[in-house]
NUBA-922733 format. One record per residue (C-alpha): residue in one letter; residue number from 1; x, y, z. Coordinates in Angstrom, 2 decimals, always signed. Example, Ala and Ser with C-alpha at 12.3 -4.5 7.8 and 13.67 -1.06 7.14 Angstrom:
<sites>
 loke lonu       x       y       z
    a    1  +12.30   -4.50   +7.80
    s    2  +13.67   -1.06   +7.14
</sites>
This chain:
<sites>
 loke lonu       x       y       z
    m    1   +9.40  -17.77  -25.25
    r    2   +8.76  -20.22  -22.45
    i    3  +11.67  -22.51  -21.65
    p    4  +10.63  -26.17  -21.85
    p    5  +10.91  -28.00  -18.54
    l    6  +13.63  -30.55  -17.78
    t    7  +15.96  -29.47  -20.59
    l    8  +18.58  -27.34  -18.84
    a    9  +21.18  -28.26  -16.29
    s   10  +21.30  -24.62  -15.29
    l   11  +20.14  -21.25  -16.63
    s   12  +21.64  -17.80  -16.40
    f   13  +19.27  -14.85  -15.98
    t   14  +20.74  -11.52  -17.05
    i   15  +19.53   -8.06  -16.13
    g   16  +21.20   -5.05  -17.67
    m   17  +22.06   -1.77  -16.07
    f   18  +18.42   -0.97  -15.35
    p   19  +15.74   -3.10  -13.70
    s   20  +13.74   -3.06  -16.93
    m   21  +16.25   -4.99  -19.00
    l   22  +15.33   -8.65  -18.77
    m   23  +16.89  -11.58  -20.64
    a   24  +17.33  -15.24  -19.76
    q   25  +19.97  -17.30  -21.58
    a   26  +20.79  -20.96  -21.35
    a   27  +24.16  -22.02  -20.09
    p   28  +26.02  -24.60  -22.16
    p   29  +23.93  -27.78  -21.81
    s   30  +25.45  -30.79  -20.14
    n   31  +23.04  -33.29  -21.70
    n   32  +23.43  -32.43  -25.41
    t   33  +20.09  -30.60  -25.58
    s   34  +19.80  -27.32  -27.44
    n   35  +20.01  -23.98  -25.72
    s   36  +16.85  -21.98  -25.05
    t   37  +16.40  -18.24  -24.64
    a   38  +13.67  -16.03  -23.18
    t   39  +13.67  -12.24  -23.58
    n   40  +11.73   -9.21  -22.38
    t   41  +11.85   -5.70  -23.82
    s   42  +14.02   -3.08  -22.17
    s   43  +13.13   +0.48  -21.21
    v   44  +14.45   +3.29  -19.04
    v   45  +15.46   +3.87  -15.44
    g   46  +12.44   +3.75  -13.16
    e   47  +10.50   +1.37  -15.34
    i   48   +7.32   +0.12  -13.76
    l   49   +7.76   -3.65  -13.49
    t   50   +4.45   -4.48  -11.79
    p   51   +1.95   -5.51  -14.50
    k   52   -1.40   -3.76  -14.74
    h   53   -4.10   -5.55  -12.82
    p   54   -6.75   -7.28  -14.92
    a   55  -10.41   -6.25  -14.90
    t   56  -11.37   -9.66  -13.52
    p   57  -11.45   -9.85   -9.70
    r   58   -8.44  -11.02   -7.72
    i   59   -8.66  -11.26   -3.92
    t   60   -5.60   -9.79   -2.21
    g   61   -4.33   -9.14   +1.31
    p   62   -3.57  -11.56   +4.14
    k   63   -4.83  -15.14   +4.05
    v   64   -5.09  -15.37   +7.82
    f   65   -6.38  -12.99  +10.50
    g   66   -6.25  -13.17  +14.29
    v   67   -8.73  -11.74  +16.80
    r   68   -9.14  -12.07  +20.55
    p   69  -12.40  -13.45  +21.97
    g   70  -15.03  -10.80  +22.66
    n   71  -13.14   -7.94  +21.02
    p   72  -14.50   -5.89  +18.09
    f   73  -13.74   -7.47  +14.73
    l   74  -12.91   -5.40  +11.63
    f   75  -11.45   -6.87   +8.47
    k   76  -11.89   -5.63   +4.93
    v   77  -11.82   -8.19   +2.13
    t   78   -9.68   -6.55   -0.55
    a   79   -9.54   -7.27   -4.26
    t   80   -8.39   -5.74   -7.52
    g   81  -10.58   -5.59  -10.59
    e   82  -13.30   -3.58  -12.21
    r   83  -15.86   -1.93   -9.98
    p   84  -18.60   -2.33   -8.91
    m   85  -17.69   -5.55   -7.12
    t   86  -19.62   -7.65   -4.64
    f   87  -18.27   -9.86   -1.89
    s   88  -19.53  -12.93   -0.08
    a   89  -18.19  -15.62   +2.23
    d   90  -18.88  -19.28   +2.93
    n   91  -18.68  -20.61   +6.50
    l   92  -18.35  -17.21   +8.13
    p   93  -18.45  -17.98  +11.88
    s   94  -21.37  -16.98  +14.08
    g   95  -21.07  -13.43  +15.36
    l   96  -19.61  -12.00  +12.17
    s   97  -21.31  -10.47   +9.14
    l   98  -19.99   -9.32   +5.76
    d   99  -21.18   -6.24   +3.87
    s  100  -21.46   -7.41   +0.27
    s  101  -20.68   -4.01   -1.28
    s  102  -17.74   -2.89   +0.89
    g  103  -16.28   -6.29   +1.76
    m  104  -16.08   -5.29   +5.43
    i  105  -16.44   -8.10   +7.97
    t  106  -17.54   -6.87  +11.40
    g  107  -18.93   -8.27  +14.64
    t  108  -17.54  -10.20  +17.58
    l  109  -16.27  -13.74  +18.01
    q  110  -16.63  -15.47  +21.38
    e  111  -15.44  -19.02  +20.71
    r  112  -11.76  -19.77  +20.36
    g  113  -10.61  -21.76  +17.37
    t  114   -9.71  -21.66  +13.70
    n  115  -12.44  -20.91  +11.19
    a  116  -11.87  -21.88   +7.56
    v  117  -13.74  -19.40   +5.37
    t  118  -14.01  -19.14   +1.59
    l  119  -14.12  -15.56   +0.33
    h  120  -15.73  -14.64   -2.99
    a  121  -15.42  -11.53   -5.14
    k  122  -17.55  -10.93   -8.24
    n  123  -17.85   -8.23  -10.89
    a  124  -19.10   -7.94  -14.46
    q  125  -15.90   -9.57  -15.76
    g  126  -15.92  -12.69  -13.60
    e  127  -15.74  -14.24  -10.17
    t  128  -12.97  -15.58   -7.94
    s  129  -12.58  -17.19   -4.53
    r  130   -9.87  -17.60   -1.94
    l  131   -9.43  -19.53   +1.30
    f  132   -9.15  -17.41   +4.44
    r  133   -8.53  -18.43   +8.06
    i  134   -9.93  -16.52  +11.01
    i  135   -8.20  -17.54  +14.22
    c  136   -9.85  -16.53  +17.47
    g  137   -7.33  -16.80  +20.30
    d  138   -4.68  -14.87  +22.16
    t  139   -2.61  -13.75  +19.17
    i  140   -3.22  -10.87  +16.78
    a  141   -0.98   -9.51  +14.00
    l  142   -0.64  -12.95  +12.43
    t  143   +0.89  -11.17   +9.44
    p  144   +2.98   -7.96   +9.51
    a  145   +1.14   -4.65   +9.50
    l  146   +0.57   -2.93   +6.15
    g  147   -0.15   +0.78   +6.41
    w  148   +1.01   +4.39   +6.56
    n  149   +2.74   +6.52   +9.21
    s  150   +2.87  +10.31   +9.26
    w  151   +6.43  +10.93  +10.48
    n  152   +8.66  +10.46   +7.42
    c  153   +6.66  +12.97   +5.39
    f  154   +5.10  +15.45   +7.83
    a  155   +7.01  +15.10  +11.13
    g  156   +5.71  +17.83  +13.46
    a  157   +3.51  +19.39  +10.74
    v  158   +0.98  +16.57  +10.95
    d  159   -2.66  +17.49  +11.58
    d  160   -6.19  +16.11  +11.25
    a  161   -6.57  +17.21   +7.63
    k  162   -3.32  +15.53   +6.55
    v  163   -4.27  +12.26   +8.24
    r  164   -7.73  +12.31   +6.65
    s  165   -6.09  +13.05   +3.32
    a  166   -3.81  +10.03   +3.74
    a  167   -6.81   +7.81   +4.43
    d  168   -8.66   +9.22   +1.43
    a  169   -5.60   +8.67   -0.77
    m  170   -5.22   +5.10   +0.47
    v  171   -8.67   +4.50   -1.00
    s  172   -8.53   +6.67   -4.15
    s  173   -5.10   +5.38   -5.15
    g  174   -6.36   +1.81   -4.96
    l  175   -3.73   +0.77   -2.44
    i  176   -6.52   -0.26   -0.08
    d  177   -7.38   -2.93   -2.67
    h  178   -4.00   -4.56   -2.04
    g  179   -4.40   -5.03   +1.71
    w  180   -2.94   -1.76   +3.02
    t  181   -4.76   -1.16   +6.29
    y  182   -3.31   +1.14   +8.97
    i  183   -3.37   +4.95   +9.07
    n  184   -1.01   +5.87  +11.91
    i  185   -0.38   +9.26  +13.52
    d  186   +3.16   +9.55  +14.82
    d  187   +4.34  +12.20  +17.32
    c  188   +2.96  +15.76  +17.80
    w  189   -0.77  +15.08  +18.29
    e  190   -0.70  +15.27  +22.12
    a  191   -1.78  +18.05  +24.50
    g  192   -1.99  +17.87  +28.29
    r  193   -4.28  +15.84  +30.53
    g  194   -7.89  +16.34  +31.42
    t  195  -10.22  +14.79  +33.98
    n  196   -8.77  +11.79  +35.81
    g  197   -5.48  +12.21  +33.96
    m  198   -6.90  +11.28  +30.55
    i  199   -4.65  +12.30  +27.65
    q  200   -6.01  +15.02  +25.36
    s  201   -5.27  +15.79  +21.73
    n  202   -4.03  +19.25  +20.76
    q  203   -5.77  +21.81  +18.56
    k  204   -4.44  +20.19  +15.39
    f  205   -6.64  +17.18  +16.22
    p  206   -9.94  +18.57  +17.50
    d  207  -11.80  +15.24  +17.67
    m  208   -9.83  +11.99  +17.78
    k  209  -12.93   +9.81  +17.99
    a  210  -14.39  +11.41  +14.87
    l  211  -11.09  +10.94  +13.03
    s  212  -10.94   +7.31  +14.10
    d  213  -14.55   +6.71  +13.03
    s  214  -13.86   +8.24   +9.63
    i  215  -10.84   +5.98   +9.10
    h  216  -12.78   +2.89  +10.21
    s  217  -15.68   +3.73   +7.89
    k  218  -13.34   +3.20   +4.94
    g  219  -12.32   -0.25   +6.18
    l  220   -8.98   +1.08   +7.43
    k  221   -7.51   +1.00  +10.94
    f  222   -6.26   +3.78  +13.19
    g  223   -2.87   +4.03  +14.88
    i  224   -1.36   +6.43  +17.39
    y  225   +1.95   +7.20  +19.13
    s  226   +3.32   +7.73  +22.64
    s  227   +6.39   +7.25  +24.79
    p  228   +6.92   +5.50  +28.15
    g  229   +8.72   +8.61  +29.35
    p  230   +7.19  +11.87  +30.59
    k  231   +7.63  +13.49  +27.15
    t  232   +7.58  +12.24  +23.57
    c  233  +10.57  +12.67  +21.24
    a  234   +9.15  +16.02  +20.12
    g  235   +8.46  +17.16  +23.67
    y  236   +4.73  +16.49  +23.91
    t  237   +2.90  +14.82  +26.81
    a  238   +3.69  +11.10  +27.01
    s  239   +2.52   +8.16  +29.10
    y  240   +4.86   +7.91  +32.11
    q  241   +2.80   +7.04  +35.21
    y  242   -0.42   +7.40  +33.20
    e  243   -0.24   +4.14  +31.30
    d  244   -3.69   +2.87  +32.33
    q  245   -5.37   +6.17  +31.52
    d  246   -3.74   +6.35  +28.08
    a  247   -4.64   +2.77  +27.19
    e  248   -8.21   +3.43  +28.31
    q  249   -8.39   +6.58  +26.19
    y  250   -7.02   +4.77  +23.17
    g  251   -9.74   +2.17  +23.58
    k  252  -12.41   +4.88  +23.70
    w  253  -11.00   +6.52  +20.60
    g  254  -10.96   +3.21  +18.71
    v  255   -7.19   +2.91  +18.34
    d  256   -5.91   -0.24  +16.61
    y  257   -2.13   +0.31  +16.75
    v  258   +0.24   +1.94  +19.26
    k  259   +3.83   +2.90  +18.52
    y  260   +5.66   +3.29  +21.85
    d  261   +8.88   +5.29  +21.47
    w  262  +11.68   +5.18  +24.11
    c  263  +12.75   +8.87  +23.96
    s  264  +12.56  +10.68  +27.32
    y  265  +12.31   +7.39  +29.19
    g  266  +16.10   +7.39  +29.08
    k  267  +16.22   +9.70  +32.12
    v  268  +13.74   +7.51  +33.98
    a  269  +15.80   +4.47  +33.05
    n  270  +18.96   +6.07  +34.46
    a  271  +17.27   +6.56  +37.81
    i  272  +15.93   +3.00  +37.89
    r  273  +19.29   +1.63  +36.81
    t  274  +21.07   +3.53  +39.57
    e  275  +18.68   +2.22  +42.22
    k  276  +19.06   -1.36  +41.04
    y  277  +22.85   -1.17  +40.99
    a  278  +23.02   +0.62  +44.35
    a  279  +20.91   -2.09  +45.98
    m  280  +23.63   -4.64  +45.14
    l  281  +26.65   -2.59  +46.23
    p  282  +28.22   -1.70  +49.60
    a  283  +26.92   +1.51  +51.16
    d  284  +29.87   +3.69  +50.14
    d  285  +29.69   +2.59  +46.50
    a  286  +25.89   +2.97  +46.47
    a  287  +26.20   +6.53  +47.76
    k  288  +28.84   +7.29  +45.12
    l  289  +26.54   +6.04  +42.35
    k  290  +23.64   +8.15  +43.55
    s  291  +25.86  +11.22  +43.80
    l  292  +27.09  +10.71  +40.24
    a  293  +23.54  +10.18  +39.01
    d  294  +22.36  +13.40  +40.66
    e  295  +25.23  +15.34  +39.14
    r  296  +24.50  +13.92  +35.69
    a  297  +20.80  +14.77  +35.99
    a  298  +21.64  +18.35  +36.95
    i  299  +23.81  +18.79  +33.85
    e  300  +21.27  +17.11  +31.55
    v  301  +18.66  +19.73  +32.45
    t  302  +20.52  +21.87  +29.91
    p  303  +19.71  +20.75  +26.32
    g  304  +22.58  +18.99  +24.60
    n  305  +23.12  +21.70  +21.99
    k  306  +23.44  +24.36  +24.72
    r  307  +25.89  +22.60  +27.03
    t  308  +29.30  +24.08  +27.62
    e  309  +32.46  +22.19  +26.79
    e  310  +33.06  +21.88  +30.52
    q  311  +29.64  +20.24  +31.00
    k  312  +30.23  +17.86  +28.11
    s  313  +33.61  +16.91  +29.52
    r  314  +32.16  +16.34  +32.96
    l  315  +29.41  +14.07  +31.57
    k  316  +32.06  +11.87  +29.97
    a  317  +33.95  +11.74  +33.26
    i  318  +30.77  +10.86  +35.17
    d  319  +30.08   +7.98  +32.79
    g  320  +33.61   +6.70  +33.34
    e  321  +33.33   +6.90  +37.12
    f  322  +29.90   +5.26  +37.04
    k  323  +31.24   +2.33  +35.01
    g  324  +34.16   +2.03  +37.40
    v  325  +31.83   +1.59  +40.37
    i  326  +29.50   -0.94  +38.77
    s  327  +32.46   -2.94  +37.45
    k  328  +32.64   -4.35  +40.97
    l  329  +29.44   -6.31  +40.22
    k  330  +29.42   -9.65  +38.44
    p  331  +28.97   -9.30  +34.63
    e  332  +25.85  -11.45  +34.73
    d  333  +24.29   -9.15  +37.37
    r  334  +25.02   -6.07  +35.25
    e  335  +23.52   -7.72  +32.18
    r  336  +20.42   -8.75  +34.10
    i  337  +19.86   -5.23  +35.43
    e  338  +20.36   -3.64  +32.03
    l  339  +17.83   -6.03  +30.51
    e  340  +15.30   -5.36  +33.27
    v  341  +15.63   -1.62  +32.72
    v  342  +14.98   -1.72  +28.96
    q  343  +12.15   -4.22  +29.32
    e  344  +10.23   -2.58  +32.16
    p  345   +8.32   +0.21  +30.35
    y  346   +7.07   -2.18  +27.66
    a  347   +5.94   -4.73  +30.22
    v  348   +4.08   -1.99  +32.09
    f  349   +2.19   -0.73  +29.05
    r  350   +1.45   -4.27  +27.89
    k  351   -0.47   -4.77  +31.14
    s  352   -2.36   -1.53  +30.54
    l  353   -3.34   -2.54  +27.02
    d  354   -4.53   -5.91  +28.30
    k  355   -7.16   -4.11  +30.36
    v  356   -8.77   -2.69  +27.22
    k  357  -11.36   -4.78  +25.36
    r  358   -9.88   -4.04  +21.99
    d  359   -7.23   -5.59  +19.76
    i  360   -4.45   -2.98  +19.73
    l  361   -1.25   -3.90  +17.93
    f  362   +1.68   -3.00  +20.21
    s  363   +4.78   -1.73  +18.39
    y  364   +7.98   -1.22  +20.42
    c  365  +10.17   +1.63  +19.17
    q  366  +13.35   +1.31  +21.23
    y  367  +15.91   +0.85  +18.47
    g  368  +16.99   -2.69  +19.27
    m  369  +18.31   -2.06  +22.80
    g  370  +18.93   -5.16  +24.85
    k  371  +18.52   -7.35  +21.75
    v  372  +14.78   -6.77  +21.83
    w  373  +14.20   -9.43  +19.16
    e  374  +15.17  -12.05  +21.75
    w  375  +12.49  -11.05  +24.29
    g  376   +9.94   -8.88  +22.50
    e  377   +7.47  -11.71  +22.03
    k  378   +7.69  -12.80  +25.68
    l  379   +6.66   -9.32  +26.82
    g  380   +3.70   -9.22  +24.45
    g  381   +5.09   -7.08  +21.64
    n  382   +3.63   -7.45  +18.15
    s  383   +6.60   -5.76  +16.48
    w  384   +9.81   -4.11  +17.58
    r  385  +12.31   -1.83  +15.97
    t  386  +15.65   -3.53  +15.50
    t  387  +17.68   -0.46  +14.48
    g  388  +17.88   +3.32  +14.59
    d  389  +15.85   +5.56  +12.29
    i  390  +16.02   +5.07   +8.54
    t  391  +16.63   +7.85   +6.01
    d  392  +16.23   +7.84   +2.23
    t  393  +19.86   +7.09   +1.40
    w  394  +21.47   +3.90   +0.16
    k  395  +23.86   +3.89   +3.13
    s  396  +21.01   +4.05   +5.64
    m  397  +18.58   +1.68   +3.94
    s  398  +21.12   -0.96   +2.96
    g  399  +22.96   -0.71   +6.26
    i  400  +19.74   -1.37   +8.15
    g  401  +18.23   -3.97   +5.84
    f  402  +21.27   -6.16   +5.33
    s  403  +22.10   -6.15   +9.06
    q  404  +18.98   -8.17   +9.89
    d  405  +20.50  -11.62   +9.38
    g  406  +20.02  -13.83  +12.44
    h  407  +16.99  -11.92  +13.72
    e  408  +14.63  -14.07  +11.66
    k  409  +14.68  -16.91  +14.18
    f  410  +12.89  -14.70  +16.74
    a  411  +10.02  -13.51  +14.54
    g  412   +6.82  -15.17  +13.43
    p  413   +3.03  -14.85  +13.46
    g  414   +2.08  -12.24  +16.05
    h  415   +5.60  -10.88  +16.61
    w  416   +7.75   -9.24  +13.94
    n  417  +11.15   -7.60  +13.55
    d  418  +10.79   -4.01  +12.34
    p  419  +13.76   -2.40  +10.50
    d  420  +11.75   +0.86  +10.25
    m  421   +9.43   +2.49   +7.76
    l  422   +9.57   +2.62   +3.97
    v  423  +11.38   +5.56   +2.37
    v  424   +9.86   +5.54   -1.12
    g  425   +7.78   +8.31   -2.68
    q  426   +7.68  +11.89   -1.36
    v  427   +9.43  +11.85   +2.01
    g  428  +11.32  +14.55   +3.87
    w  429  +10.29  +14.80   +7.54
    g  430   +8.39  +18.07   +7.07
    h  431  +10.36  +19.12   +3.97
    p  432   +9.06  +16.78   +1.23
    h  433  +11.22  +15.68   -1.64
    p  434  +11.30  +12.60   -3.89
    s  435  +13.12   +9.71   -2.27
    r  436  +16.85   +9.92   -2.86
    l  437  +16.95   +6.15   -3.44
    t  438  +17.41   +5.25   -7.10
    p  439  +14.75   +3.04   -8.73
    d  440  +16.98   -0.02   -8.35
    e  441  +17.53   +0.84   -4.68
    q  442  +13.79   +1.18   -4.17
    y  443  +13.22   -2.26   -5.67
    t  444  +15.88   -3.57   -3.28
    h  445  +14.18   -1.79   -0.37
    m  446  +10.74   -3.26   -1.08
    s  447  +12.08   -6.72   -1.92
    l  448  +14.22   -7.02   +1.20
    w  449  +11.52   -5.70   +3.55
    a  450   +9.04   -8.17   +2.01
    l  451  +11.45  -11.06   +2.50
    l  452  +12.11  -10.00   +6.11
    s  453   +8.40  -10.06   +7.04
    s  454   +8.85   -6.50   +8.19
    p  455   +5.85   -4.33   +8.93
    l  456   +5.43   -2.26   +5.76
    l  457   +4.59   +1.30   +6.78
    i  458   +4.50   +3.81   +3.95
    g  459   +6.30   +7.00   +4.97
    c  460   +5.48   +9.25   +2.04
    d  461   +2.86  +11.91   +1.31
    m  462   -0.06   +9.77   +0.17
    s  463   -1.60  +12.68   -1.73
    q  464   +1.50  +12.88   -3.95
    l  465   +1.81   +9.26   -5.09
    d  466   +3.39   +8.92   -8.51
    d  467   +2.84   +5.91  -10.75
    f  468   +6.25   +4.40  -10.00
    t  469   +5.70   +4.53   -6.23
    k  470   +2.20   +3.08   -6.61
    s  471   +3.65   +0.23   -8.64
    l  472   +6.15   -0.52   -5.86
    l  473   +3.34   -0.67   -3.30
    s  474   +0.76   -2.57   -5.34
    n  475   +2.53   -5.70   -6.53
    d  476   +0.42   -8.42   -4.93
    e  477   +2.94  -11.21   -5.51
    v  478   +5.61   -9.23   -3.65
    l  479   +3.15   -8.31   -0.89
    d  480   +2.13  -11.97   -0.63
    v  481   +5.72  -12.82   +0.31
    n  482   +5.55  -10.31   +3.16
    q  483   +2.10  -11.53   +4.22
    d  484   +2.76  -15.26   +3.87
    p  485   +0.83  -17.11   +6.61
    l  486   +3.78  -19.35   +7.50
    g  487   +5.47  -16.24   +8.89
    k  488   +9.09  -17.37   +8.48
    p  489  +11.25  -14.33   +7.64
    a  490  +14.21  -14.62   +5.32
    g  491  +17.79  -15.03   +6.38
    r  492  +20.99  -14.63   +4.40
    i  493  +22.05  -17.91   +2.85
    s  494  +25.16  -16.71   +1.03
    m  495  +27.44  -13.69   +0.72
    n  496  +30.30  -13.30   -1.70
    g  497  +31.90   -9.88   -1.72
    t  498  +29.19   -7.37   -2.58
    v  499  +26.55   -9.91   -3.59
    q  500  +24.13  -11.62   -1.22
    v  501  +21.29  -14.13   -1.43
    w  502  +18.41  -14.08   +1.07
    a  503  +15.67  -16.72   +1.13
    r  504  +12.59  -17.80   +3.04
    s  505  +10.16  -20.71   +2.99
    l  506   +6.53  -20.04   +2.10
    e  507   +3.36  -21.79   +3.22
    d  508   +2.76  -23.44   -0.17
    g  509   +6.16  -25.18   -0.03
    s  510   +7.90  -22.77   -2.39
    k  511  +10.87  -20.50   -1.69
    a  512  +11.07  -16.73   -2.05
    v  513  +14.62  -15.69   -2.93
    g  514  +16.26  -12.30   -3.32
    l  515  +19.50  -11.99   -5.29
    f  516  +21.09   -8.67   -4.26
    n  517  +24.03   -6.70   -5.58
    l  518  +25.37   -4.15   -3.09
    g  519  +28.27   -3.19   -5.37
    d  520  +28.74   -0.27   -7.73
    q  521  +28.83   -2.37  -10.91
    p  522  +26.52   -5.09  -12.32
    a  523  +27.36   -8.49  -10.86
    s  524  +26.43  -12.10  -11.36
    v  525  +24.51  -13.64   -8.46
    s  526  +23.49  -17.29   -8.25
    v  527  +21.67  -19.64   -5.92
    s  528  +21.81  -23.40   -6.04
    w  529  +19.05  -25.79   -5.10
    q  530  +21.45  -27.35   -2.59
    e  531  +21.74  -24.01   -0.77
    l  532  +17.94  -23.81   -0.62
    g  533  +17.51  -27.40   +0.56
    i  534  +15.48  -28.43   -2.49
    k  535  +15.97  -30.98   -5.26
    g  536  +14.87  -31.59   -8.79
    p  537  +13.76  -29.24  -11.55
    q  538  +12.20  -26.02  -10.32
    i  539  +10.08  -23.30  -11.90
    v  540  +11.49  -19.83  -11.26
    r  541   +9.04  -16.92  -11.27
    d  542  +10.00  -13.25  -11.43
    l  543   +7.79  -11.71   -8.74
    w  544   +8.08   -8.10   -9.82
    r  545   +7.11   -8.94  -13.39
    q  546   +4.75  -11.73  -12.24
    k  547   +6.12  -14.01  -14.95
    d  548   +7.44  -17.58  -14.97
    l  549  +10.96  -17.69  -16.40
    g  550  +11.15  -21.44  -17.04
    s  551  +12.40  -24.66  -15.51
    f  552  +15.85  -24.84  -13.93
    a  553  +17.62  -28.07  -13.02
    e  554  +20.21  -27.17  -10.40
    k  555  +20.53  -23.44   -9.86
    f  556  +19.43  -19.97  -10.87
    e  557  +21.84  -17.22  -11.85
    a  558  +21.26  -13.54  -12.61
    t  559  +23.26  -10.51  -13.58
    v  560  +21.97   -7.92  -11.17
    p  561  +22.42   -4.15  -11.58
    s  562  +24.29   -2.05   -9.06
    h  563  +22.31   -1.71   -5.81
    g  564  +19.62   -3.84   -7.44
    v  565  +17.75   -7.08   -6.90
    v  566  +16.17  -10.00   -8.67
    l  567  +13.27  -11.28   -6.55
    v  568  +11.98  -14.72   -7.48
    k  569   +9.77  -17.49   -6.24
    i  570  +10.98  -21.04   -6.76
    r  571   +8.56  -23.99   -6.83
    p  572   +8.81  -27.62   -8.01
    a  573   +8.29  -28.10  -11.74
    g  574   +4.79  -29.29  -12.53
    t  575   +3.09  -27.14   -9.87
    a  576   +1.01  -24.11  -10.71
    a  577   +1.72  -20.63   -9.42
    s  578   -0.22  -20.02   -6.20
    k  579   -3.12  -17.60   -6.32
</sites>
């Protein structure tokens, strides 16, 4: 039953061992009112919490979209509900048109400014509308990317057919109706170079332009991968000294997203670093550095797994001698040089992308070196990896996700922290298997990444989506937290042993809050209104179940299962849930 507003000083929300067991109980009242109780039925591990979508139309996806003046515009209005469905828009700016059957908005905007548009979706069961802002200016990626990447499922086995299959599955599964947009090829598509140094795709991808056109025809967007070094992580041709040619080719192919992975640039960086240090040292020390660098390069020609113990020992000694020489420099000079070295390849490719008349989201993949979150925006990045690669284990996922506190102050519309791709569904890096994360851990994964405003890139085999995985990826109230136009990622507001509370402000004035239990046993987790900076009675809504839980006077408390989460939205009593 619904808990009457303004009757409880506090309320305790209890979840049993599994995420399906839901029960709210009143704490002893402090104002002599009677206790109230709300219950939900329980089920088994892996219960699907996301409710079925109604037949009536509901518009989904981002509420704001950025485009640069004069660049091609592609945005698909997405909605759940019975098909067929028609779409329309009020106040669509000049230069854009909307296809009423597909919901695709295309064209070109020339004038800078914010355009307030009202979107409409209609089917046999009803009609709905939603406000939508189109901002024409210098900033794209006003909300984090939603899409798919090939690496975590296929790795080097990726090919044209698998990418087309992923795009088809994005449509047939209905995920496209929830705002999922990008279809991104990771490594292993590259061949050598053709005329004028233009990058070519290998035999697994016979026609990149045709693949791109096919993806775009569905209302999806196309992403690709490279490295600033001479080779990619898997040893294919990369972009070093061909940055302009690669950016130009991407534009011709219709690329919308570029992941730029550090990899073999490490050797280039060593050479640049040595030159920069040597320029600041006396001649003898400069010569010593260059000699050490040459010796290291000669050893590193041999792959790491084939080096002798003597070579490995010598590399350690070289590193020690190198550090000894550069220790003669001021710490601030060393820090400046290190930062310049890690920034340089991304600044170079940013300039190349700026020469292309196309909005291409630029994703740095350099694992957080040089505290990239502090300077990524300045160099024109739209997202940047903050950690090493994720795997489908609790240790990896939780270690990455819960280490993001403090990074939130550097992210916002157009520039996002990226703690790596999602590891739900069939993953396996070329050897597919169901994610080793438990259902509770997968709810934690999705909830935390949504709170963090992380790019959400599905890493599983899209042709093998099970109902549970689809439910994780199709909860619009959870996705709305990730896509909130205010763009203020969550930070940790409390930690007590193995329990943590993370929270973020949303555009409508409400708060999204995750109550997490990192321990091995169920635990009570609470958040007070004082911690959230709010006052007065508040409505608490369970976002996974899309259900209001009642009015709470001072705090919210939950018993959370091991490695689990309770994800809620908190708004002032008397206000309706946002649509």
